N, C-alpha and C positions, 0 to 999 in steps of 0.2 A: 330595745326594739331594733331589729335589723333593717337596714335599708337596701333594697335590691338595686344592684348596679346594672345599668343597661349595657349589654354586650354588643359591640358593633360587629356586623357581618364583614367577612373578608378583612381581618385586621391588618394583613400585610400590605393592603392597598392604601393604608392611611400613613400619615406622618409618624415617624418613630422618635422617641425621646433622644436627645443628645446624650452621649455618655458623660460620666463625671469628668470634670477637668483634672488633669494631672499636674497642673501648675500650683505650687504652694503659695497661698495668700499670706502676705505679711501680717504680723500680729500687732495689735494695738495694746497700749498699756491698760490692763484690766481695771486700774483704779480711777481712770478718767471717764467721766460720764459722756456718752455720745448719743446722738439721734433720739429715739423715743425715751431713753433714760432721763433726758433733760426736761421732759414734759411734766406739768404739775401732777402731783400725787401718783407718780409712776409706780407700778407694781408689776414685776416681771411675770408673775403667775397669770396676769390678765391677758398677756399677749401670746398668740399662737407661735410656737418655735419653728418658723419657716426655715427651710434649707435650700440653698441653690441647687438646681437640678431636680428638686422634688416635683413629682407630678400630683396635682390636686384634682380630685373628682374624676380620676381616670382620663383627664383631658388637658389640663393646663400645666405646662412645665415651667417652673420658676427659672427665669433667666438672670434677672438682676433686680435690685431694690430701687424704687422710684421715690419713695418718701415715707413720711410717718406723721402721726398726730397723737394727741393725748388719748385717743380711743381706737386707733387703727394703724396698720401699716399698709403700704401700697407697693405692688410688685409688678414688674414686666414679665409676662409669661407668653410662651409659644402655645398657640392653639393647635393641639394634635388632631383635632377632629377635621382634618383636611386631607384631600387626596394627595398622594406622594408627589404627583407631577404638578400640583398647584403651588403657587407662591406661599411662603410663610405668612402667617397672620399672627399678629401680636395683640394682646389685650392687657389692660391694667386690672389686676386682681386686688381688690380692697379686702383686707381681712380684719374684721372688727374684733376688738378686744372684748372680753366679757364685761358685764356691767360692774361698775365700781361700787363697792359696799358703802362708800361715804355719800353717794348721791341720795338725796331725800326722796326723789321720784325718778327711778331709772328711765331712760328714754325708751320708747317703743323700738321694737326690732326694725332696723333700717329696711330690710327686705319687705316687711309688711307695709311700711310707709310708701316705698316705691311701687309696690304692687297696687296699692290703693290709688296712687297718682296715675298709674297706667290704665286703670279701669274707669276713672272718672271721665266726664264729658270731653271727648277728643275734639269737639267743635269749639271748645273754649279758645279764645284768642291767645291765652297764655300757655296752652297745652304743649306747644312745640318748643317752648323755652325752658322746659324742665326735663332733666334727664330721666329716661325710662329704664327700668330694670332689664339687663341683658341676660343675666343668669344668677342663680344663688344656690348655695349648697352648704352643708354642714361638715365640719372637720372633727374627727375623733368622737363622733356621736354627741357633740355638744349641742346646746340649743341655740348657739349663736349662728347667724347667717353671715356668709362671706360672699360679697358681691363681685362679679366680674364685669368690668366696664371697658369697652374697646377704644377709649380715648383718654388722653392725659388731661389733667386739670391743674391749674395753679390755684391753690387754696380752694375757695368754694365756687369758683367760676370755671367752666370748662369751655375750651375752644379746641378746634381741630388742629392737629399738627401739620405744618406746611410740608415737611419732608418726611414721609413715612419710613424711608430707609434708615433714619436715625435709630429706629428700634433695632434693626438687624445689626447695625454697627455697635450699639451698646451691648447687645447680647453677646456678640463675638468678642468684644473687648473684655467683658467680664469673664468670659471663658478662657481667653488667652492671657489676660493681664488682670487678674482679680484685684479689686480694691482691698486695702487692709481690713482685717476683721478683728472683732473683739470677742474673746472666748472667756466666759465666766460662768461658773456654776452649771456646767454642762450645756450652756446655751451659746449660740453664736449671734452676735449683733453685727449687722452689715451696714456699710456706708451707702448712701443713696447716690444714684446718678440721675440728676434732674436739672442740670444747668443747660437748659435749651434756649435761654436767651429770650428777648422780646420778639413778638411777631413782627415780621417785616411787612406783611400785608394782610388784609382781612381774609379769612378762610371760611366764612359761613357764619351762621347765627351763634350767639353765645347762649349757653345753657347753664342753669343752676343745678348743682350736684351736691353730694355730701349731706345726707339726711340722718346721720347717726345720732344727732342730738335733737332731732325733730320729734314732735308729739302731735297727735291728732286731737283737735279741740272741737267743742260744740259751739256753733255760732250763738252769740248772745250770752254765754256763760263765762264767769270768771273762774280761772283755773289756778291751782297752787302748785308749788314745787319748783325744782331747779331745771331750767332748760337753757339752751343756747350755749355756744362757745363762750368761755369766761370773759374774754376781752370785749365781746359783743353783747354781753348780758345787760339787759335793761335794768334800771334801778328798782323797779317794782319786783323784778325777779330776785335781785340781790336781797331785798328786804323781805321777800316772801309775802308781798302785799296783794297778790293776785294779779294775773295777767290775762290778756286776750290778744287779738291780732296786732294791736298797736305795739307790742313788744318787738315784732318783726320790723316795724318802721324804725325803731331805735337801732336795731342791728344794721339795717341798710344804711342809715346815716353814718354809723361808725365805720362801716366797710368802705365808704367813699374815700377815706384816707388810704386804704390799701390800694385802691384803684388809681388814685391821682398822685399820691405822695410815695407810693411803694413802701409804706411802713404803717404800722399800727398807730391809731390815735392814742390809745391808752397803753401804759406799761404798768399794770397794777401788781408790782412786786416790791419787796422791801430790800434795802441794802444787805441785810443779813441773809435773806433767802431770795437771791435774784431770779431763780428758776421756779419759785413757788407763787401761785396766784394768791393775792391778799385782798379780801373784800373791802376792808376799811380804806386801804390805799386807793382802790378803785373809786369808792365813794368820795374820797378826798379830791381825786382828779376831776371827777364829774362836777364837784362843787366849784373848783377853780374855773371850769369852763362856763358853767351856766348859773352859778350862784347856789345858795343853800336850798335844801329841799323844803317843800311846803309841809305845814303841820298835818294837813289832811292825809298825805301819803304816809308820813311817819306813823300816824295813829293806826293805820291799817296793817303795818308791817309786823309779822310775827317774829322777825329777827331784829327789829329796830333797836331794842334795848341792848343788843350785843355791841352796837357801834355808836349809839347816840345817848347823850345825857337827857334828862327829863326836859331841859330847856331847848332841845332840838339841835344842840351843838355836838359835833363829833367828839367822842371821848379823847381822841388823839388828834388835836388840830394840826400837829406837825405833818400830817398826811396830806394837807392841802398845799400844793405847790404855789409859790408866789409869782412865778413867771410863766405860767401855763395858760395860754389864751387861744381862742379860736383864730384870731388874727395871726399870731405867731406860728401856729401849727400849719398854716398853709403858705408854702413858698413857691408853688408851681404856677401861681397866677397873681395878678395885681390889679389895682385900679377898680373900675366898675365891675369887671368880671368877678373879682375876689369879693367885693361887697355883696353882689347878687348871690354868689355861692354861699356866703355866710348866712344870708337871709334864708336861703333854702334849708340849710342845715339846722337853723334855729326852729324851723317848722317840724323837724324830725327829732331833735335831741331836746326833749323837755322832761322835767321830772314827772309831771302829771301825764299819764297815758291819754287822758281825755283831751288834752291840749294838742296832741300831735295830729298833723294832717294825715289823711289816709292816702293810699296809693293813687287813687283817681284824682284827688286834689293836687297832689305833687306833680302829676303829669302836666299840669297847666302852669307850673312855675316858670318864670321868664328865663332863668338860668339855663334851662334845658333846651331852649330853642332860639334864643337871641344870639346874634354874632357880636363879639366884643372886639374892639381894636386891640392889637398886640403892641406891646412896648418895643 
């Protein structure tokens, strides 16, 4: 099926693509894994082979790489759909990888999820805190949607950039002084330019973005299959015991460490495979934090027998760390504030989904609104 490309009238009045850079980029050792190659279950064939200077959808010219994940890469691009006399506009183009064959239930198309969010009740109080779809298009006739978003995002939380001129500087620097590149099997893997540092001041509301692992659910029903980013995955999802909205409460609880400690709570990898996600290691770390799982949850899990003996103990107890506790994992606060925070977290990180507080209940937690004396 052919897709008709919209032709702009008076093309000479629009921004033109930059020419290709004549500067030779240094070469990286092709035997050393970098960037998206280091993500779990990496498969080069799943990732679209983006090239610097390439124009996507007859509109977005790739300027430099911003980042990557297990299922996508993100690029800074010039928006050519601008009058020649207007200022340059830059967007972040997220290019989704194709679905991974090992996923038991592949995630829905991210563009469909974002389109659904855009069409639901805009009068809802939370509507403004979720990123809306700016643009989407397909590359090379694939069925994958590739989304353009005009703001940068750290991880799954998006904030506006304080100094927009940083985009122009990065684009120019990549053109004049390209970062080293890795060339392997006819592909080029680029290094990311994303060290923008912490925000010096608030720049507006925070929005939730990155829905490539999201799924649409039916209220009141239990759903099966793999969802969520691996380190944020709820135990009922790991065990395939059925999930509902309470799985998101677990993810939110885990993400608090990213926001407060600037590092992940869990590191579910093995010494032999430090870049590979390991379910049993994850379950062992959860056990160290909140104790052993209840028998009721294990009995529901379709994958329970992979990790647990009939007596409910992990098959490999060495995966349970002995010095990993909630108290030791939090170093950015102390005293009463720390105690109240741990109380909040324990309402979110529970084995049984039914025991987790819902979002409305959590909004009343004292840690969110009380002032605590600082040491």
